[in-house]
C-alpha positions as CSV (number, residue, x, y, z in Angstrom):
1,X,-101.7,104.0,17.0
2,X,-101.7,107.8,17.3
3,X,-101.4,109.7,13.9
4,X,-99.9,113.0,13.0
5,X,-101.2,114.9,9.9
6,X,-98.2,116.4,8.1
7,X,-97.2,117.4,4.6
8,X,-94.8,114.9,3.0
9,X,-91.9,117.5,3.0
10,X,-92.4,118.3,6.7
11,X,-92.6,114.6,7.6
12,X,-89.3,113.9,5.8
13,X,-87.5,116.7,7.7
14,X,-89.1,115.6,11.0
15,X,-88.0,112.0,10.5
16,X,-84.4,113.1,9.7
17,X,-84.2,115.2,12.8
18,X,-85.3,112.2,14.9
19,X,-82.3,110.1,13.8
20,X,-79.3,110.1,16.3
21,X,-76.0,108.4,16.5
22,X,-73.4,107.8,19.2
23,X,-70.0,109.3,18.5
24,X,-67.3,108.7,21.2
25,X,-70.0,108.0,23.7
26,X,-71.9,111.2,22.9
27,X,-75.3,111.3,21.2
28,X,-75.2,113.4,18.1
29,X,-77.6,114.2,15.2
30,X,-77.1,111.7,12.5
31,X,-77.9,114.4,9.9
32,X,-75.6,117.2,10.7
33,X,-77.2,119.7,8.3
34,X,-78.5,120.4,4.8
35,X,-77.1,122.2,1.9
36,X,-79.7,123.8,-0.4
37,X,-80.2,125.9,-3.5
38,X,-83.9,126.6,-3.8
39,X,-86.0,126.8,-6.9
40,X,-89.5,126.1,-8.0
41,X,-89.1,122.4,-7.4
42,X,-88.1,122.6,-3.7
43,X,-88.6,126.0,-2.3
44,X,-92.3,126.1,-1.4
45,X,-92.7,122.9,0.5
46,X,-89.3,121.3,1.4
47,X,-87.8,124.8,1.7
48,X,-90.4,125.9,4.2
49,X,-90.0,122.7,6.2
50,X,-86.3,123.3,6.4
51,X,-86.8,126.9,7.4
52,X,-89.2,126.0,10.2
53,X,-86.8,123.3,11.6
54,X,-83.5,125.1,11.0
55,X,-82.5,124.9,14.7
56,X,-82.5,121.1,14.6
57,X,-81.4,120.6,11.0
58,X,-79.3,123.7,10.0
59,X,-79.5,124.6,6.3
60,X,-76.5,126.1,4.6
61,X,-76.9,128.1,1.4
62,X,-74.9,126.7,-1.6
63,X,-73.5,128.6,-4.6
64,X,-73.4,125.6,-6.9
65,X,-75.2,122.4,-6.5
66,X,-72.1,120.2,-7.2
67,X,-70.0,122.2,-4.8
68,X,-72.4,122.1,-1.9
69,X,-72.8,118.3,-2.3
70,X,-69.0,117.9,-2.5
71,X,-68.7,119.8,0.8
72,X,-71.3,117.5,2.4
73,X,-69.4,114.4,1.1
74,X,-66.1,115.7,2.5
75,X,-67.8,116.3,5.8
76,X,-69.0,112.7,5.9
77,X,-65.5,111.4,5.1
78,X,-63.9,113.6,7.8
79,X,-66.5,112.3,10.2
80,X,-65.7,108.8,9.1
81,X,-69.2,108.2,7.8
82,X,-70.8,108.7,11.3
83,X,-72.7,111.9,10.2
84,X,-74.5,112.7,7.0
85,X,-75.4,115.8,5.1
86,X,-78.5,116.4,3.0
87,X,-78.3,118.2,-0.4
88,X,-81.4,119.6,-2.0
89,X,-82.0,121.3,-5.3
90,X,-84.7,122.3,-7.6
91,X,-85.8,120.2,-10.6
92,X,-83.8,120.5,-13.7
93,X,-80.2,121.8,-14.0
94,X,-80.0,122.1,-10.2
95,X,-80.5,118.3,-9.8
96,X,-78.3,117.3,-12.7
97,X,-75.5,119.5,-11.3
98,X,-75.5,117.1,-8.3
99,X,-75.0,114.0,-10.4
100,X,-71.2,114.4,-10.6
101,X,-71.1,114.8,-6.8
102,X,-73.2,111.6,-6.5
103,X,-70.5,109.8,-8.5
104,X,-67.8,111.1,-6.1
105,X,-69.8,109.7,-3.2
106,X,-70.5,106.4,-5.0
107,X,-66.8,105.9,-6.0
108,X,-65.6,106.7,-2.5
109,X,-68.3,104.7,-0.6
110,X,-69.5,107.8,1.2
111,X,-73.0,108.7,2.4
112,X,-75.0,111.7,1.4
113,X,-78.8,112.1,1.0
114,X,-79.9,113.9,-2.2
115,X,-83.4,115.4,-2.2
116,X,-83.8,116.9,-5.7
117,X,-87.2,118.2,-6.8
118,X,-88.9,116.4,-9.6
119,X,-91.8,116.8,-12.0
120,X,-95.5,116.4,-10.9
121,X,-96.7,113.0,-10.0
122,X,-100.2,113.9,-11.2
123,X,-98.8,115.1,-14.6
124,X,-101.5,117.7,-14.9
125,X,-99.1,120.6,-15.7
126,X,-97.0,118.3,-17.9
127,X,-94.5,119.2,-19.2
128,X,-93.3,121.5,-16.5
129,X,-90.5,124.0,-16.5
130,X,-87.1,122.3,-16.8
131,X,-88.6,118.9,-17.5
132,X,-86.6,116.6,-19.8
133,X,-89.1,114.6,-21.8
134,X,-88.8,111.1,-23.0
135,X,-91.4,110.5,-25.7
136,X,-91.4,106.7,-25.2
137,X,-91.5,106.8,-21.4
138,X,-93.2,109.7,-19.5
139,X,-92.0,108.3,-16.2
140,X,-88.4,109.1,-16.9
141,X,-87.0,112.5,-15.8
142,X,-83.5,113.9,-15.6
143,X,-83.4,112.6,-12.0
144,X,-83.1,109.1,-13.4
145,X,-79.5,110.0,-14.1
146,X,-78.9,109.5,-10.4
147,X,-79.6,105.8,-10.7
148,X,-76.2,104.9,-12.1
149,X,-74.4,106.9,-9.3
150,X,-76.3,106.1,-6.2
151,X,-76.7,103.1,-3.9
152,X,-80.4,103.6,-3.5
153,X,-82.9,105.6,-5.6
154,X,-86.6,106.1,-5.2
155,X,-89.1,108.5,-6.7
156,X,-91.6,109.8,-4.2
157,X,-95.0,109.8,-5.9
158,X,-97.2,109.3,-2.8
159,X,-96.7,110.9,0.6
160,X,-97.0,107.6,2.5
161,X,-94.1,106.1,0.4
162,X,-91.6,107.7,2.8
163,X,-92.7,105.4,5.6
164,X,-91.0,102.5,3.8
165,X,-88.3,104.2,1.8
166,X,-86.7,106.6,4.4
167,X,-85.7,103.9,6.9
168,X,-84.2,101.9,4.0
169,X,-82.3,104.9,2.7
170,X,-80.8,105.6,6.1
171,X,-79.7,102.0,6.6
172,X,-78.0,102.0,3.3
173,X,-76.0,105.1,4.3
174,X,-75.1,103.5,7.6
175,X,-74.3,100.1,6.2
176,X,-70.5,99.6,6.4
177,X,-70.5,97.3,3.4
178,X,-73.1,99.0,1.2
179,X,-72.5,102.6,2.2
180,X,-73.0,105.2,-0.5
181,X,-75.2,108.1,-1.7
182,X,-79.0,107.9,-1.7
183,X,-81.4,109.9,-3.9
184,X,-85.0,110.4,-3.1
185,X,-86.5,112.2,-6.0
186,X,-89.3,114.4,-4.7
187,X,-92.3,115.0,-7.0
188,X,-93.2,118.7,-6.6
189,X,-96.9,118.2,-5.8
190,X,-96.3,115.3,-3.4
191,X,-94.0,117.5,-1.2
192,X,-97.1,119.5,-0.3
193,X,-99.6,116.7,0.1
194,X,-100.7,115.6,3.5
195,X,-100.9,112.1,5.2
196,X,-101.7,110.8,8.6
197,X,-98.3,109.5,9.7
198,X,-97.9,107.2,12.7
199,X,-96.4,109.0,15.7
200,X,-93.8,106.2,15.9
201,X,-92.2,107.4,12.7
202,X,-90.9,110.5,14.4
203,X,-89.7,109.0,17.7
204,X,-86.0,109.4,18.4
205,X,-83.9,106.5,17.0
206,X,-80.3,105.9,18.1
207,X,-78.0,104.3,15.5
208,X,-74.7,102.6,15.8
209,X,-72.7,101.4,12.8
210,X,-72.4,97.6,13.0
211,X,-69.1,95.7,13.0
212,X,-69.6,92.4,11.1
213,X,-67.1,89.8,12.3
214,X,-65.3,87.6,9.7
215,X,-66.1,84.0,9.1
216,X,-63.8,81.6,11.1
217,X,-63.1,79.5,8.0
218,X,-61.9,82.6,6.0
219,X,-59.7,83.6,8.9
220,X,-58.2,80.1,9.1
221,X,-57.4,80.1,5.3
222,X,-56.0,83.6,5.3
223,X,-53.7,82.8,8.3
224,X,-52.5,79.6,6.6
225,X,-51.6,81.5,3.5
226,X,-49.8,84.3,5.4
227,X,-47.7,81.8,7.4
228,X,-46.2,80.4,4.2
229,X,-45.0,83.8,3.0
230,X,-41.5,85.2,3.4
231,X,-41.9,88.9,2.3
232,X,-45.5,90.2,3.0
233,X,-46.7,93.7,2.9
234,X,-49.9,95.4,4.2
235,X,-51.9,97.8,2.0
236,X,-53.9,100.1,4.2
237,X,-56.9,101.7,2.6
238,X,-59.6,104.2,3.5
239,X,-61.7,101.5,5.2
240,X,-59.2,101.5,8.1
241,X,-60.4,105.1,8.8
242,X,-64.1,104.1,8.7
243,X,-63.5,101.1,11.0
244,X,-61.4,103.3,13.3
245,X,-58.8,100.5,13.0
246,X,-55.6,102.6,13.1
247,X,-54.4,101.1,16.4
248,X,-55.2,97.6,15.3
249,X,-53.3,98.1,12.0
250,X,-50.2,99.3,13.9
251,X,-50.4,96.5,16.4
252,X,-50.9,93.8,13.7
253,X,-47.9,95.1,11.8
254,X,-45.7,95.3,14.9
255,X,-46.6,91.8,16.2
256,X,-46.1,90.1,12.8
257,X,-43.2,92.2,11.5
258,X,-45.0,93.3,8.3
259,X,-44.2,96.7,6.5
260,X,-47.3,98.8,5.9
261,X,-48.0,100.7,2.6
262,X,-50.9,103.0,2.2
263,X,-53.4,103.9,-0.6
264,X,-54.0,107.5,-1.4
265,X,-57.4,107.3,0.3
266,X,-55.9,105.5,3.3
267,X,-53.0,107.9,3.7
268,X,-52.4,109.0,7.3
269,X,-53.9,105.8,8.8
270,X,-50.4,105.4,10.2
271,X,-47.9,108.1,11.3
272,X,-44.6,108.5,9.5
273,X,-42.6,107.7,12.7
274,X,-44.3,104.3,13.2
275,X,-41.6,101.7,12.8
276,X,-43.6,99.9,10.1
277,X,-44.6,102.9,8.0
278,X,-43.4,102.6,4.4
279,X,-45.5,105.3,2.7
280,X,-47.8,105.4,-0.3
281,X,-48.0,102.6,-2.9
282,X,-48.9,102.4,-6.6
283,X,-49.1,104.9,-9.4
284,X,-49.0,107.9,-7.0
285,X,-46.7,106.1,-4.6
286,X,-43.1,106.3,-3.6
287,X,-40.2,104.0,-4.7
288,X,-39.9,102.5,-1.2
289,X,-43.4,101.0,-1.2
290,X,-43.3,100.1,-4.9
291,X,-39.9,98.4,-4.7
292,X,-41.4,96.2,-1.9
293,X,-44.5,95.6,-4.0
294,X,-42.5,94.3,-6.9
295,X,-40.8,91.7,-4.6
296,X,-43.6,90.8,-2.2
297,X,-45.1,87.3,-2.2
298,X,-48.2,88.4,-0.2
299,X,-50.2,91.6,0.0
300,X,-52.7,91.9,2.9
301,X,-55.1,94.5,1.7
302,X,-57.2,96.1,4.4
303,X,-60.2,98.3,3.6
304,X,-59.3,99.1,0.0
305,X,-61.1,98.5,-3.3
306,X,-57.6,98.0,-5.0
307,X,-58.0,100.5,-7.8
308,X,-55.6,100.7,-10.6
309,X,-53.5,103.5,-9.1
310,X,-52.9,101.4,-6.0
311,X,-51.9,98.2,-7.9
312,X,-50.0,99.9,-10.8
313,X,-52.8,98.5,-13.0
314,X,-51.8,95.1,-11.5
315,X,-48.3,95.3,-13.0
316,X,-46.8,96.3,-9.7
317,X,-46.6,92.7,-8.2
318,X,-43.9,91.0,-10.2
319,X,-43.2,88.0,-7.9
320,X,-44.4,84.8,-9.6
321,X,-45.6,83.4,-6.3
322,X,-47.6,86.6,-5.4
323,X,-50.9,86.0,-3.5
324,X,-53.5,88.3,-2.1
325,X,-55.5,88.4,1.2
326,X,-58.2,91.0,1.1
327,X,-59.9,92.1,4.4
328,X,-63.0,94.2,3.5
329,X,-66.4,94.6,5.0
330,X,-67.8,94.6,1.4
331,X,-68.1,91.2,-0.2
332,X,-67.6,92.7,-3.7
333,X,-64.3,94.4,-2.8
334,X,-63.0,91.5,-0.7
335,X,-63.4,89.0,-3.6
336,X,-61.6,90.9,-6.3
337,X,-58.4,89.8,-8.0
338,X,-58.2,86.1,-7.0
339,X,-58.0,87.2,-3.3
340,X,-58.4,85.0,-0.3
341,X,-61.2,87.1,1.1
342,X,-61.9,87.9,4.7
343,X,-65.3,89.6,4.8
344,X,-65.6,91.7,7.9
345,X,-65.0,94.9,9.7
346,X,-61.3,95.9,9.6
347,X,-60.9,96.4,13.4
348,X,-62.4,93.0,14.3
349,X,-60.8,91.1,11.4
350,X,-57.3,92.3,12.2
351,X,-57.7,91.2,15.8
352,X,-59.0,87.8,14.8
353,X,-56.5,87.2,12.1
354,X,-53.7,88.2,14.5
355,X,-55.0,85.6,17.0
356,X,-55.0,83.0,14.2
357,X,-51.4,83.8,13.3
358,X,-50.3,83.4,16.9
359,X,-46.6,84.3,17.3
360,X,-45.8,84.0,13.6
361,X,-43.6,86.8,12.3
362,X,-42.3,87.7,8.8
363,X,-38.5,87.3,8.4
364,X,-36.5,90.1,9.9
365,X,-34.3,90.6,6.8
366,X,-37.5,91.6,4.9
367,X,-38.4,94.2,7.5
368,X,-34.8,95.5,7.4
369,X,-35.1,95.9,3.7
370,X,-38.2,98.0,4.1
371,X,-36.3,100.4,6.4
372,X,-33.4,100.7,3.9
373,X,-35.9,101.4,1.1
374,X,-37.7,104.0,3.1
375,X,-34.5,105.8,4.2
376,X,-33.4,106.1,0.6
377,X,-36.7,107.4,-0.6
378,X,-37.1,109.9,2.3
379,X,-33.7,111.3,1.4
380,X,-34.8,111.7,-2.2
381,X,-38.1,113.4,-1.1
382,X,-36.3,115.7,1.3
383,X,-33.9,116.8,-1.4
384,X,-36.5,117.3,-4.1
385,X,-38.9,119.2,-1.8
386,X,-36.4,121.2,0.1
387,X,-35.7,125.0,0.1
388,X,-34.8,126.3,-3.4
389,X,-34.0,129.5,-5.2
390,X,-35.2,128.0,-8.5
391,X,-37.0,130.7,-10.5
392,X,-40.1,128.5,-11.0
393,X,-40.4,126.1,-8.0
394,X,-41.9,122.7,-8.6
395,X,-45.1,121.3,-7.0
396,X,-42.7,119.4,-4.7
397,X,-40.9,122.6,-3.6
398,X,-44.3,124.2,-2.9
399,X,-45.8,121.4,-0.9
400,X,-42.5,120.9,0.9
401,X,-42.4,124.5,2.1
402,X,-45.9,124.3,3.6
403,X,-45.1,120.8,5.1
404,X,-42.1,122.2,6.9
405,X,-44.0,125.1,8.4
406,X,-47.2,123.2,9.2
407,X,-48.2,122.0,12.6
408,X,-48.5,118.2,13.2
409,X,-52.4,118.4,13.4
410,X,-52.8,120.6,10.2
411,X,-54.8,118.7,7.5
412,X,-53.8,118.8,3.9
413,X,-56.5,118.5,1.2
414,X,-56.0,117.6,-2.4
415,X,-58.0,116.1,-5.3
416,X,-57.3,114.9,-8.8
417,X,-54.3,116.1,-10.9
418,X,-50.6,116.2,-10.1
419,X,-50.8,117.7,-6.7
420,X,-52.2,114.4,-5.2
421,X,-49.2,112.4,-6.4
422,X,-46.6,115.0,-5.2
423,X,-48.3,115.8,-1.9
424,X,-49.0,112.3,-0.8
425,X,-45.3,111.5,-0.9
426,X,-44.2,114.8,0.8
427,X,-46.9,115.2,3.4
428,X,-45.6,112.3,5.6
429,X,-48.2,112.2,8.4
430,X,-47.0,113.6,11.7
431,X,-50.3,112.7,13.2
432,X,-53.2,110.4,12.1
433,X,-56.0,111.8,10.1
434,X,-54.0,114.7,8.6
435,X,-54.3,114.0,4.9
436,X,-57.6,114.1,3.1
437,X,-58.1,113.7,-0.6
438,X,-60.6,112.6,-3.3
439,X,-59.1,110.0,-5.6
440,X,-61.9,107.5,-6.0
441,X,-63.5,109.7,-8.7
442,X,-60.5,112.0,-9.1
443,X,-62.9,115.0,-9.2
444,X,-61.4,118.4,-10.1
445,X,-63.1,121.1,-8.1
446,X,-63.2,119.1,-4.8
447,X,-60.1,120.8,-3.5
448,X,-61.8,123.9,-2.2
449,X,-65.4,122.6,-1.7
450,X,-64.0,119.5,0.0
451,X,-61.7,121.5,2.2
452,X,-64.7,123.5,3.4
453,X,-66.5,120.3,4.5
454,X,-63.4,119.0,6.2
455,X,-63.1,122.3,8.1
456,X,-66.7,122.1,9.1
457,X,-66.0,118.7,10.6
458,X,-62.7,119.9,12.2
459,X,-63.3,123.5,13.2
460,X,-60.3,123.6,15.6
461,X,-57.7,122.5,13.0
462,X,-56.0,124.3,10.1
463,X,-57.2,122.9,6.8
464,X,-54.8,123.5,3.9
465,X,-56.0,123.1,0.4
466,X,-53.6,122.6,-2.4
467,X,-55.2,123.5,-5.8
468,X,-53.9,124.0,-9.3
469,X,-54.9,126.9,-11.4
470,X,-57.1,124.6,-13.6
471,X,-59.2,123.4,-10.7
472,X,-59.4,126.9,-9.2
473,X,-60.9,128.2,-12.4
474,X,-63.3,125.3,-12.5
475,X,-64.7,125.7,-8.9
476,X,-63.9,128.5,-6.5
477,X,-67.1,129.9,-5.2
478,X,-66.7,128.1,-1.9
479,X,-64.0,130.6,-1.0
480,X,-66.9,133.0,-0.5
481,X,-68.8,130.3,1.4
482,X,-65.9,129.8,3.8
483,X,-65.7,133.5,4.4
484,X,-69.4,134.1,5.1
485,X,-69.7,131.0,7.3
486,X,-66.5,131.7,9.2
487,X,-64.8,128.4,8.2
488,X,-61.3,129.6,7.7
489,X,-59.2,127.8,5.0
490,X,-55.6,128.2,3.8
491,X,-55.6,127.7,0.1
492,X,-52.3,127.3,-1.9
493,X,-52.8,127.9,-5.6
494,X,-50.1,126.4,-7.8
495,X,-50.3,128.3,-11.1
496,X,-48.6,126.3,-13.8
497,X,-50.5,127.5,-16.8
498,X,-53.3,125.0,-17.2
499,X,-53.7,121.2,-16.7
500,X,-50.0,120.4,-16.5
501,X,-50.3,116.8,-15.3
502,X,-52.4,115.8,-18.3
503,X,-50.0,117.7,-20.5
504,X,-47.3,115.4,-18.9
505,X,-49.3,112.3,-19.8
506,X,-49.9,113.7,-23.4
507,X,-46.2,114.0,-23.9
508,X,-45.4,110.7,-22.2
509,X,-47.7,108.9,-24.7
510,X,-45.8,110.5,-27.6
511,X,-48.2,113.3,-28.4
512,X,-47.5,116.9,-28.9
513,X,-48.6,119.6,-26.5
514,X,-52.2,120.3,-27.3
515,X,-55.1,122.0,-25.4
516,X,-53.9,121.1,-21.9
517,X,-51.8,124.1,-21.2
518,X,-53.2,127.5,-22.0
519,X,-50.3,128.3,-24.4
520,X,-51.1,125.2,-26.5
521,X,-54.8,125.9,-26.8
522,X,-56.8,127.9,-29.3
523,X,-56.3,131.1,-27.4
524,X,-54.8,134.2,-28.9
525,X,-55.2,136.6,-26.0
526,X,-54.0,134.9,-22.9
527,X,-54.4,136.8,-19.6
528,X,-52.5,136.2,-16.5
529,X,-55.0,135.6,-13.8
530,X,-54.3,137.2,-10.4
531,X,-55.8,134.5,-8.2
532,X,-55.0,136.5,-5.0
533,X,-57.0,139.5,-6.2
534,X,-59.8,137.2,-7.3
535,X,-59.9,135.6,-3.8
536,X,-59.9,139.1,-2.2
537,X,-63.0,139.9,-4.3
538,X,-64.7,136.9,-2.6
539,X,-63.8,138.2,0.9
540,X,-60.6,136.3,1.5
541,X,-57.2,137.6,2.1
542,X,-55.0,137.1,-0.9
543,X,-51.2,137.1,-1.6
544,X,-49.2,136.5,-4.7
545,X,-45.7,135.3,-4.0
546,X,-42.7,134.8,-6.2
547,X,-40.4,132.4,-4.3
548,X,-40.4,129.6,-1.8
549,X,-38.9,131.9,0.9
550,X,-41.8,134.3,0.4
551,X,-44.3,131.4,0.4
552,X,-43.1,130.3,3.8
553,X,-43.5,133.8,5.2
554,X,-46.9,134.2,3.6
555,X,-48.0,130.8,5.1
556,X,-47.0,132.0,8.6
557,X,-49.2,135.1,8.1
558,X,-52.0,132.8,6.9
559,X,-51.7,130.7,10.0
560,X,-52.3,133.8,12.1
561,X,-55.2,135.0,10.0
562,X,-58.8,134.7,11.3
563,X,-60.3,134.3,7.8
564,X,-59.6,132.3,4.6
565,X,-56.2,133.1,3.2
566,X,-55.3,132.4,-0.4
567,X,-51.6,132.3,-1.5
568,X,-50.8,132.1,-5.2
569,X,-47.4,131.0,-6.6
570,X,-46.2,130.4,-10.1
571,X,-45.0,126.8,-10.4
572,X,-43.0,124.6,-12.9
573,X,-45.2,122.8,-15.4
574,X,-42.7,120.1,-16.3
575,X,-40.8,119.2,-13.1
576,X,-42.2,116.2,-11.2
577,X,-41.1,113.6,-8.6
578,X,-39.7,110.4,-10.0
579,X,-42.4,107.8,-10.9
580,X,-42.0,104.2,-9.8
581,X,-45.0,102.2,-10.9
582,X,-46.7,101.4,-14.2
583,X,-50.2,102.8,-14.9
584,X,-52.1,101.6,-17.9
585,X,-53.5,104.4,-20.0
586,X,-54.6,104.4,-23.7
587,X,-51.7,104.0,-26.1
588,X,-51.7,104.2,-29.9
589,X,-51.0,100.8,-31.5
590,X,-50.1,102.4,-34.8
591,X,-47.4,105.0,-33.8
592,X,-47.1,108.1,-36.0
593,X,-44.1,109.5,-34.3
594,X,-40.9,108.1,-32.7
595,X,-42.3,109.3,-29.4
596,X,-45.4,107.2,-30.0
597,X,-43.2,104.2,-30.7
598,X,-41.3,104.6,-27.5
599,X,-44.5,105.0,-25.5
600,X,-45.9,101.8,-27.1
601,X,-42.8,99.9,-26.2
602,X,-43.1,101.0,-22.6
603,X,-46.8,100.2,-22.6
604,X,-46.1,96.7,-23.8
605,X,-43.4,96.1,-21.1
606,X,-45.9,97.2,-18.4
607,X,-48.7,95.1,-19.9
608,X,-46.4,92.0,-19.9
609,X,-46.1,92.3,-16.1
610,X,-49.8,92.5,-15.3
611,X,-51.2,89.8,-13.1
612,X,-53.5,87.6,-15.1
613,X,-57.0,86.6,-14.1
614,X,-57.7,89.7,-12.1
């Protein structure tokens, strides 16, 4: 076999470039690009390899390691896991900065390849700059922190190691059931060492994401259970996106007369005008979906891990005869919560389950009830998010104004905090794939960095990021990235004086306002931040507006702009859409105030409705 003598770093890059994937019948690079911040642990070897191959594997400069990785993760989500980004950093704080982003990818089942620098495999210069030493185990470095938040971890201590580990890492990132982040920790000296690699290692390889079909026996059992139900619902999760099963979801619902609710991560898998659309379910959901959830005797979960916000901490299903069918490509997710599991790809599984159900339909009175519930909830949302002259508009007013003026294909982006719950109810999808959020890890700071990745994946669409002042202050440097890379964003900053949604929870649990809002923290010289001016300093266009009418006009200007446009508006810190589901959060069992006592009583009522054995 012919051999090619290369450094380890160059061989890694060359192998990544050789990986291809078919997307809509067109061959594309599996690795769309790399984000990097260089330091002594990755600049000399891996950095040079990236520089010499930048036409085939474009490298984008990051401004913060967490941010650049979040952008890569968002890109992978927008591409529905069909393309992957690389994120590389130096050894030390550069690598540990990426650990939070790895957790985001891990929680959301999204692929990204982390290539952090590491200490020397030969240990001759030990300890090196930025090394965290463990006196009882010299083999541990700070990069071991990735082990808890990646699907696959390997430390590269020999150049030939990559012959075995790189193909395994790629298959993990492409595996529909086991998809997630990978970390290959690159010893600094090994990056520059040479090896005679087989030529075969660099030959082009074309990938396709497999579609595992479900077991016939599982389909049979699921169909039998469904046929015995009188008021079923479907819970559509993010896995419907990754399977590209939106049509199959709609066809299944229509044929079998079943209303469709959606998780936050699965939102916009169905358009609002689809006759079986009901809207979001759970702790962030609307009353239409949650009222149905409280009465349903069967939930058919498709492509969701059924997190506590989806299930209302498992107190949302009050029917004593409630059962669960869970369709998921991942065995772990499909077998949660006493479910009848159907382990398989969503697109294939929905088709086969529909065949097994034959002409069975859910009762029409149940479907009609779903329409009545949705109509009432839509009227409430339209009222609460409509035009207003209120001095301080609410989140709902703000999101509603943008929604009314947005084009059907515009994509809304949110993450963490109160804006997710408000926007997911108001941004009723006019088109598929028009709502992107990060809720698996609920990571503040994703709003702008993630929006950048989504824009990179959708260059012809407007990407609108809704961000609170708290998250803006946490992470905003990708405004600059969006400007210098010509990836225009529209960013709506809702300035409500701090972390208002957690202040809301603090008060709901009977506490006093403390340290969430700026005015309840240990600050004596508060300063009003001019977010518009700050954005201008990063090269964007900025506007500060005082009313919903002015916001609508500013948004029209933003739509016409050729570069990133940031609009800041003061918003109400205490006005929220009505909640309709329980969510379990820590509650004092020894109340010290009457408010604590009330919170404890409500907590116990919710706990009493939780499904047992989950």
